[in-house]
N, C-alpha and C positions, 0 to 999 in steps of 0.2 A: 365491316361493321355496319349493322342496320340500326335504324331508329324506329321507335314505336310510333305507329300511326295515331295521330291525335284528331279529335273532333271536339268542338266547343259544346260539349253536352255535360249535364249534371246527372250523375247516376247515384241513386241513393245507396250508400254503402260502398265499401271497398272490399274486394274479394280477399278472403283469408285462405291461405293454403291449408289443406287438410292433410293429415298423416297418410291418408289413402290416395292422395292425388299422385298421378305419375309425374315425374319431374321432366316435363317437356318444355323446351324453349321455343323460339320462333314466333312468327306473327300471331298464331292462334294458340300458342302453348300456354298451359295453365300457369306456368311460372311468371308470365308477363301480364296476367290479368290485373293484379293489383297495381302494377306500374301503369298500365293503360288507363285504369280508373282514375288514378291520381293525375296523370298527364292530361286527361280530358277535363278534369275538374280545374286544373291550373289554367288551361287555355280558356275555359269558360269564364273563370274569374277575371282573367286578363282582358277578355273581350268586353265583359260588363264594365270593368274599370275604365277602359278606353271610351266606352259610350258615355259614361258619366262625366269623364274629363272633357269630352267634346261638348257636352251639353252645358257644362259650367263655362267653358271658354266662349261659346256662342252667346250665353246669357250676359257675360261680362262685356263682350263686344257690343251687344245691343244696348246695354245700359250706358256704356261710354258714348255711343253714337247719339243717344237721345239726351245726353247731358250737355248743358251749355259749356262752352270752352272755359269760362271763368271758374267753373266748379271742378274741373278735371284735376286740378292740383291740390284740392283740399281733402 
C-alpha cells in the first residue's frame, strides 16, 4: 500500500472527477488528485497551526519571565 505524497501548500480548489476522466490510480492518477489536494491543504493548515501555537507559547514564556514572582500566582 502506498501513501499520497504531501506538501504544505494551499491550492485554490479541489479537483473534481469528470465523467470523461480515465479512472487511473497511482501517484499521478486522476483518481488521486482530489485526495492530494485535500492532503496538502490539511498539512498546510497543520503547519500554520503549529506556527501559531509556538508563537503563543513563546509570548507566554516571555510574559512570565518579565513578570515579578509575586504576580505569577494571580
